N, C-alpha and C positions, 0 to 999 in steps of 0.2 A: 841276808844272802848277797854278800858282795865279795870282792877279792877273787880267790881261786875258784869258788863255786859261782860262776857267772851264768845266769839264766836269762839275761837280757835278750828279748826277741825269741826265746824258745817257744815253739808252738806246742802247747801242752793240753792234753785232754785229761780231765779228772773225772772218772766214773765213780759216782757216790760222793759228790762234792757238796752236799747240802748240809752236812752235820759232822761233828766230831773231827777226826783227823783229816778227813777229806776237805772239810771246810777250812781248816787251818792251812792245808796245802794250797788251796785256792787263794786265800788271802795273802799268804806269804809270796806266792808266785806272782800275783798281779802287782804287789808292792815292789817286787824285784825286777819288774819290767818284762815279764813273760806275757805272751798272748795266750789266754786261757779259755778253753771251752769246757763246759761243765754239764754233767748229767746228774740228776737228783731223783729221789723218789717223787711220785706225783704230788704229795702233800708238802714238799719242801720247796723253798725258794733258793735262788742262787745269790752268791755274794755280789756286791756291786762291782762294776768295772770289768766284768767278764765279757769276752767277745761273743760268746754263744752259750745258750742254755736250753736244754730240753729235758723233760722228764723221761726216764728210761727204766724199765724193769729188766735187769740183767739176765733174768731167767728166760726171757723171750728173745730167741735168736734173731728174729726179724727186726725187733725193736732195737737191738744192739747194732745190727748192721746199718739200720737207718740212721741211728744216732752218730755212728762213726762216719758215715758218708756225709752227713750234714756238718759235722765238725770239720772234716777235711775241706769241705766247700767254704765254710766260714773263715777258717784260718789260712787257707791256701796250702794245706798239708798238715801233717802231724809229725813232730819230731820225737815226742815222748808221750806216754800215757801212764797214769797211775790209777789203779783199780782198787778202791777202798770199800766198795759195797760189801756188806756182810751182816749176818745175824748170829745171835748166840742163843742156844737152848740149854738151860741148866737141868739136864735129865740124864740119869744113868741108863744102862742098857735095858733094864726091865721096865723103865718108865717111857722109853722112846718108842712111839708107834711108827708104823711104816710111813705115815704121813709126815710125822716130825722129821724122821730121817731124810725123806725125799726133799722136804722144804729146805733144810739146812744145806744139803749137798747141792741142791739146785742153785741157791744164792751164792754160797761160798766157794764152790768148785766149778760147777757147770757155767756159772756166770762169767768168771774170768776166762774160761775156755772160749766162750762165745766172743769175748772182747779180743782175745789173741787171734782167733780165726779171722775176725773182721779186719784187724789191723795188718795181718800178714802180707796181703798183696801191696799195701801202701808202703810198708817198710821194705819189702822186696824191691819195689820199683825205685825207691829212694836210695837203696843201698846203705841204709842207716836206720836208726830208730832205737828207742829205749822203752821197754815195758816194765813197769814196777807193779808186782802183785802184792797182796797182803796175806801173809801167813799169821802165825801166832806162836808165842812161847809154848802154848798148849799143844801145838802140832809137833813140837820137838820132844817134850817130856811127859805129856799126858796130864790129865786133871780129873779129879773125881767128879762124877756126874756131868760129864761134858762129852758123851759118847759120839754124837753126830758131829759136833763142832770140832773135836780133836781129829776125827777122821777126815773131815773136810780140809782142815789146815795141813794135816800130814800130806794130803793129796796135792795141795798147793806147792809144797816143797818139791815133790816129784815132778809136777807139771813145770815148775820154774826151771829145774835143771834140764829137763828134756827139751823144752822150748828154747833154752839158751843154746843148746847144741844145734837145733834146727835153724834158728834165726842167725846164728853166727855165720852160716854159709853165705848170707847176703849182707853181712856187716851190721846186723842189729843185735841188741843185747836184751836179756831178760833176767831180772833179779826180783827178790822179794824182801819185804820188811816183816819181821816177826816181833810185834810188840808184846810186852808183859802187861800187867794191870795198869791201865791208863784211865784218867778221869774223863770218860765219855759217857754217852747215854747207854752204851753196851754194858758198862759196869755199874750203872747207877743203882740197880736193885741190890747188888752185893755190897756196895759201899754204904748203903742205907741200913743194912743189917749189922748191928754191932759185932755179932759173932763172926760173920763172914768177913767183915771189914778187917777185924783183928787178925784173922787167919791169913788173909791176903797180905797184909802189911808185914806180918811176921816172916813170910816167905821171901820178902824182898830185902836183900842185904843193905840197900841204900835207905830202907825204912820209910819209903813214901810211894805214892802213886806217880806214874809218869804223866806228863802233860801232852796234850795233842800236838803242840808246836814242836816238841822234842822229837816226836816220831815223824812229823811232816818234814822236818829238816832232813832227816835221813832219806826219806822217800825222794825229796827234791834233789839231793846229792846223787842218788842212783839214776834219776832222770836226766841229770845234767851232763854236759860234755866232760866235766871234771872227773867222772867215773868211767871214762872211755875204755879202760882195760879191765873193768869189772863186769863179769857176766856169770850166770849160774849160781849166784851167791844168795844165801838167806841171811840177812843182817838182823841180828837179835838186839833188841832194845828193851831190856826187861829189868833194869836196876840190879842185875846180878843174880836173878832167880836161877838161871840155868848154869851158873858157876858153882852152885852148891852140889 
């Protein structure tokens, strides 16, 4: 992360930075000279060299507000935030209970809303800021037996565009990253099943799974000043799946 995408000194909050793409973003950002605050699930630890770490359940609005305020205090402000927290349920509509639906929506859609609401006064006061949410290729084209997940990620697309318009009034930006199949814990079960693994790979024109660092790079670009004229955009990183 050098050259045009310079994040030296960027005050960055990563919500969900204990594993997968979030952890990759934290490691890459700290290596590039950013000042990083991290929230993780209670059973996760933070990468070394972060400025601040706290466990946080994004479904708990009070916990999110407290985490954001603590990060602001630790960093002396927040220039950008990346929200990677998310869960996946491989269930079709007939298999999805009300509890299943509520849990996925709470983490994947309501959680990012909580973060955006907590950050809004800080970005407004600063007259700047960048918020990067996480959508999915599934939120754009759908996927068998991913009813709640697809709905939650489609919601993120709408939330991203609406927040982009709202936040633009005070100079802040909101974008989203929409990954395809990536080698993280979220896809571990599918990748371990030969039938599902083959089906996933056959749908990817590049013929492989994405790597967490490849998605984290895109998220950091959207967080960085290099993308200062980009807002309301859902950046797809899926190996060509949605090109078919």
